[in-house]
C-alpha positions, -999 to 999 in steps of 0.1 A, spaced: -89 -387 289 -71 -392 321 -85 -413 350 -72 -426 383 -75 -464 379 -44 -475 396 -53 -475 433 -36 -487 465 -51 -491 499 -36 -501 533 -53 -513 564 -57 -488 591 -34 -504 617 -5 -512 593 22 -487 604 47 -502 580 31 -484 550 29 -450 566 53 -422 555 88 -427 569 82 -463 578 109 -476 555 87 -500 535 75 -490 501 48 -509 481 38 -501 445 15 -513 417 22 -507 380 3 -516 348 33 -522 325 13 -532 294 39 -559 285 12 -581 269 16 -596 234 -10 -613 212 9 -647 209 23 -670 236 61 -666 240 62 -633 221 70 -612 252 98 -636 262 113 -634 228 111 -596 229 127 -594 263 155 -617 252 161 -597 221 161 -563 239 130 -542 245 132 -504 247 98 -503 264 109 -527 291 140 -506 297 119 -475 301 95 -493 325 125 -506 345 139 -471 348 106 -459 363 105 -487 388 141 -482 398 134 -445 404 104 -453 427 125 -481 444 96 -502 459 103 -531 482 73 -550 468 57 -543 434 27 -558 416 31 -557 379 -1 -560 358 -4 -569 321 29 -589 321 22 -621 301 24 -651 323 40 -684 313 40 -715 335 77 -711 345 75 -673 351 102 -669 325 90 -635 313 88 -621 349 122 -634 358 138 -622 325 123 -587 331 137 -587 366 172 -600 357 179 -583 324 160 -550 329 150 -541 364 182 -551 383 206 -534 357 185 -503 360 193 -499 396 229 -512 401 238 -516 438 202 -515 449 185 -544 467 171 -568 441 139 -588 441 148 -624 449 111 -634 455 87 -637 427 51 -650 425 32 -652 393 1 -675 396 -21 -688 368 -45 -663 352 -80 -669 337 -70 -648 307 -69 -668 275 -80 -700 292 -108 -716 270 -141 -719 288 -159 -742 263 -188 -718 264 -201 -688 245 -194 -661 271 -194 -631 248 -228 -639 232 -216 -639 196 -232 -673 188 -199 -691 185 -175 -708 209 -138 -700 208 -116 -670 207 -105 -644 233 -140 -634 243 -150 -669 253 -120 -674 275 -126 -673 313 -108 -639 311 -103 -620 278 -71 -631 261 -57 -646 229 -35 -670 248 -34 -684 283 -17 -660 307 -20 -629 285 -24 -598 306 -11 -617 336 3 -604 369 36 -608 388 46 -599 423 82 -590 429 94 -588 465 126 -581 484 110 -598 514 104 -636 517 70 -649 505 52 -674 527 46 -699 499 24 -721 520 2 -692 530 -6 -680 495 -43 -680 486 -56 -676 450 -92 -673 439 -90 -678 402 -115 -707 401 -142 -691 423 -175 -692 404 -192 -658 399 -227 -672 407 -215 -683 442 -212 -647 453 -243 -638 473 -262 -609 456 -239 -611 425 -245 -587 396 -243 -613 368 -264 -602 337 -297 -620 337 -306 -640 305 -273 -633 287 -256 -666 293 -272 -701 289 -275 -722 320 -242 -741 316 -222 -710 308 -238 -691 337 -228 -719 361 -192 -722 347 -184 -684 346 -156 -674 370 -156 -642 390 -120 -632 384 -110 -620 350 -74 -627 359 -72 -638 395 -74 -625 431 -44 -632 453 -35 -631 489 3 -633 491 18 -631 526 53 -616 529 76 -615 559 86 -579 567 121 -571 581 106 -568 617 91 -603 614 55 -593 609 34 -608 581 20 -585 555 -8 -598 532 -5 -584 497 -40 -585 483 -37 -582 445 -61 -582 415 -67 -566 381 -105 -565 374 -118 -563 339 -124 -528 326 -162 -520 327 -164 -514 289 -160 -534 257 -194 -552 260 -230 -545 251 -263 -534 268 -260 -564 291 -230 -546 307 -213 -579 315 -179 -563 320 -193 -535 341 -211 -560 363 -180 -582 365 -158 -553 374 -183 -544 402 -182 -578 417 -144 -583 413 -140 -552 434 -167 -562 458 -149 -595 464 -123 -576 485 -149 -558 506 -163 -592 515 -129 -607 520 -121 -581 546 -154 -585 564 -155 -619 583 -192 -622 585 -196 -616 547 -167 -638 537 -182 -672 545 -190 -679 508 -154 -674 497 -134 -706 489 -99 -704 476 -84 -726 449 -69 -748 476 -103 -754 492 -99 -731 522 -130 -711 532 -133 -676 546 -116 -642 543 -88 -624 559 -83 -626 597 -96 -595 615 -61 -588 630 -41 -594 598 -20 -566 584 -26 -561 546 -22 -539 516 -47 -540 488 -34 -530 454 -38 -533 417 -53 -518 386 -89 -519 396 -102 -501 365 -126 -480 385 -128 -443 393 -148 -429 422 -161 -399 402 -158 -406 364 -157 -433 338 -180 -463 331 -180 -483 363 -213 -497 375 -225 -480 407 -190 -469 417 -179 -501 434 -147 -485 445 -167 -468 473 -171 -503 489 -133 -501 495 -128 -464 501 -154 -465 528 -144 -498 544 -136 -497 581 -103 -516 576 -90 -494 547 -73 -460 547 -95 -446 520 -87 -409 526 -52 -410 512 -51 -395 477 -19 -399 457 -14 -369 435 11 -353 411 16 -320 393 23 -339 361 -12 -354 361 -28 -320 365 -6 -305 338 -13 -333 313 -50 -331 318 -50 -293 312 -29 -297 281 -51 -324 266 -84 -307 273 -113 -324 256 -133 -347 278 -110 -340 307 -129 -307 312 -160 -326 321 -145 -348 347 -156 -344 383 -126 -360 400 -94 -340 407 -70 -341 377 -40 -342 400 -51 -377 410 -51 -391 375 -28 -421 370 -38 -434 335 -44 -419 301 -71 -431 276 -84 -422 242 -104 -390 245 -131 -404 222 -144 -424 253 -164 -404 279 
C-alpha cells in the first residue's frame, strides 16, 4: 500500500520556494530510529549501509534546508552531527555543507507518569508523552546551509492538548490527571527562522504527527493526528492562534506577513488511509498555503501498479505516493 504522507507546503507570497528561485527545501523520513538509547550513534560510528544510502539520496536532491524525521535525538545532537559529517558530506564532495543544525527535545519516550494507552499500567513506550522506548526516539533534525536565528526559534513540545479550543481528545478514555497532563505534540512542533541569502527570514514550520493508527475504538491516535495538523492551521491564522503558547512562554501564532514553509511527515492523506476527517484539508485549503502543488513521480505510479492489492482501491493519484506500507492495512 502506497500513500502520500510526506507533504510540503509554502506560503503563497514566498517567491524563494518557487521553481527556478535557487532555494530548495526538503523533508525526509529516514527511519534511523533504534530501540535503545545510543544504539543509532554506535551504528553510525561503526558504519551504516542504510545511512550511506539515505545520504546518497539527499546528496542527489541537494536541498539547502532539510528536515529529517525519525532520527533518534540525543541531548548533544551527536547522531545528527555524525550523520552529517560521516555520511552526508562525504556523499556530496565539493557541495555546500550544512553548518547549521537544530534538533530540539522530543516528547517521544519521555515518561508521563500516567496510563496514557489505557492498558491499566503505568510505564513503557505507550505511556510516554509520545510513543517511544527511550527519550528522543523518532526525533527530528533540521539541517541548513543558511544561518538559523537561534533566539527566534519557537518550540511547542509542552503545549497541553486540552488547551486547544475544540480539541478532539477522546472522552472518558483518560482519567482526569492524565487528561490534564497530555501534550498535543507526539514529537514537537517547531518554528525555526533561517536567514536566506538575500537577507529575508524564512520560518521553517516542522512537525511529525503521530500516525492515526495503532490504537483502539477510542481512536486516540487518529484524534491526536487531527489536532497536531490542525495546530498549524491555527498558528497561521492570527485570530485563531491566541490560545497557543510556546515552550518559552510566548503567546500567539505566525505574523501575517512572515514568509514560511510548512513541512514534515504529517501521516495524513487527503484521499485514503485512516486519518480522522481528513485534517490535511485544513492546510491544503488555507489561504496562506499553496495547496495546489502536487509533487509526483513516475516511479510511484509504477510501484503502485506493480504491487496491486489495496492500491487498486485508492482514490488518490498513485503518482503522488511518497511512502510504502504493508498491504494488509487498508
